[in-house]
N, C-alpha and C positions, 0 to 999 in steps of 0.2 A: 504494500500500500504506500510505498515511498512516493511522496510528492502528490499523492491523490487527495482531493478534498473529501472530507468525511464529517459526519456528525458524531461527536463524542458525547455519550450519555451519562457516564457515571457521575452522580451528583457530588461525591466526595472530591473527585478530580476538579470539577468546575468550582466548587467552593474553595478548595485549596489554592487554585490559581486566581481567585478573586473574580470569577465570572458568574458566580451564583449569588444573587442579590439577597434573598431571604429564604426562610424555611417554607414560605407559602408560594414562592415564585417558582415557576418551571421554565426558566430561561435557558435556552441552549444556543450556542453560537457555532458557526461554521469554523472548523479548525483544519489545519494542514500540518504535515510534517516536513521540516526542512533541515539541512545540515546547519550546525551552529555557525559555520563560516558565513552563511548567507543572511544571518540576522543583522538588522540595522541597530545603530546606537539608540538606546532607550527602549528597545523592544524586549518584551518579557515572554517567557515560555517555560514549558515543563519538559525535562529530559525524558524522552521516550525510550531511547536505546543507546547503548555505548557499544559500537561495533569493533573496537580495538581488542586485540587479544595479546597474550604474552605480557612482557614487561610494560609496554605502553598502556595496555588495558588496566593492569594493576595500578600503575601510577595515576591514571585518570580517576579510577575509583577511590584511591587513597586520598585524593584531593577533595572528595565528597561529591563528585559528579557521577551520581548513580541515577537510574530511572526513578522518576517521581519527584526529582528535585526541581524546585522553582529557581529560575535564573533570570538575570536581566543583563543585557549588554550595556556596559558603561561607556565604552568608546573603543577606538582603534588608533593605532600609531599612524603617523602620516603616510607611510607606504602600505597601509592596511594589514600589517602583520607586526606584532601580535594583536590579539583581541583581549580587552579587559572585561571580565564578567563579574557580576555581584551575585553571591549566593551564600546563604546561611550566615549573614552578618559579616562577611569578609569579601575582599576583592582579590581575584587572581587573574593571571594572564596566561593565555594559551597561544601557541603558534597555530597558524592556519592548518598545517598538516595534522596537528592533533585535533583541532576543532572539526575536521572533516569526518572523524569517526563518531561524532556525537550528533544524534538526531533529536530534534526538539519539536514539540507540538506548540504551534503558535496560532493565535487568532487570525482568521482570514480577514483581510482588509476589505471594507465595504466599497 
């Protein structure tokens, strides 16, 4: 389902991402999955999958980048590499070749 538009229904995921307004609301938004490298500054998303294996995969997971984690892109260096992301009350930076392994669910722009 990579890159395909889809409707995500689990209310806990929508609530956690800040997309669920209240317990009486049944609001759903169109979501899509993109690589972390393609996210824009200020854009938020939830990590869906970490495709890296071996040492790189372990290193990414050790930094706290695991499926279900809410992240926000803080900014990019002038040459677009690395990318600074905010997660779990800290900021870290990743090279684009590392960010390519991380797929993130983001809200589809209207």
